C-alpha positions in Angstrom: 0.0 0.0 -0.2 2.7 2.3 0.9 4.6 1.6 -2.3 1.4 2.3 -4.3 1.1 5.6 -2.5 4.5 6.6 -3.2 4.4 5.5 -6.9 0.9 7.7 -7.2 2.8 10.6 -5.7 5.8 10.4 -8.1 3.3 10.3 -11.0 1.5 13.4 -9.6 4.9 15.2 -9.2 5.9 14.4 -12.7 2.4 15.3 -14.2 2.5 18.7 -12.1 6.1 19.4 -13.4 5.2 18.8 -17.0 2.0 21.1 -16.6 4.0 23.7 -15.0 6.6 23.8 -17.6 4.2 23.7 -20.6 2.2 26.5 -19.1 5.2 28.5 -18.4 6.5 28.0 -21.8 3.2 29.3 -23.4 3.1 32.1 -21.0 6.6 33.2 -22.2 5.4 33.0 -25.7 8.3 30.8 -26.6 8.5 27.7 -28.9 10.2 24.6 -28.3 12.7 25.5 -30.8 13.4 28.9 -29.2 14.1 27.3 -25.9 16.2 24.9 -27.4 18.5 27.4 -29.0 18.8 29.3 -25.7 19.5 26.2 -23.5 21.3 23.9 -25.9 18.7 21.3 -25.0 17.6 19.5 -28.2 14.1 20.4 -29.4 13.0 16.7 -29.6 14.1 16.3 -25.8 11.9 19.2 -24.9 9.0 17.7 -26.7 9.6 14.4 -25.0 9.5 16.3 -21.8 6.2 18.1 -22.6 4.8 14.6 -23.5 5.8 13.0 -20.3 8.5 10.7 -21.8 11.5 12.4 -19.9 12.2 13.0 -16.3 14.2 16.2 -16.1 16.8 16.9 -13.4 16.4 20.1 -11.3 19.5 21.5 -13.3 17.6 21.0 -16.5 14.4 22.7 -15.2 16.5 25.5 -14.0 17.9 26.0 -17.5 14.6 25.9 -18.9 13.2 28.5 -16.5 16.2 30.7 -17.2 15.7 30.5 -21.0 12.2 31.8 -20.5 13.1 34.6 -18.0 11.6 32.8 -15.2 12.9 31.5 -11.8 12.5 27.8 -10.8 10.9 27.5 -7.4 10.6 24.0 -5.5 7.8 24.1 -2.7 7.6 21.6 0.2 4.1 21.5 1.8 2.2 19.0 4.0 0.4 16.3 2.1 -3.4 16.5 2.3 -4.7 13.2 3.7 -7.8 11.9 2.0 -10.7 11.1 4.5 -11.9 7.5 4.3 -15.8 6.8 4.1 -16.1 6.6 7.9 -14.4 9.8 8.6 -16.6 11.5 6.1 -19.7 10.1 7.7 -18.6 11.2 11.2 -18.0 14.7 10.0 -21.6 15.1 8.5 
């Protein structure tokens, strides 16, 4: 069960990272090719990242952020615990 929870959190983290990058790239008005030219990261690799087929390092994310004129922020926050059915019934 714990292994499944950790796997789900890793997937969510990857999905959130991809979504944040794609949104930031669009907000910057830059194309994959333009970011590629600024970072030296091959455009096909940027495409792989956006399609969830790559797992970028923090260093790579920092390079991408710099190319877009943005800063990379990593945030630690408490995990929201999901309430089970019994807890939900007790709170009603």
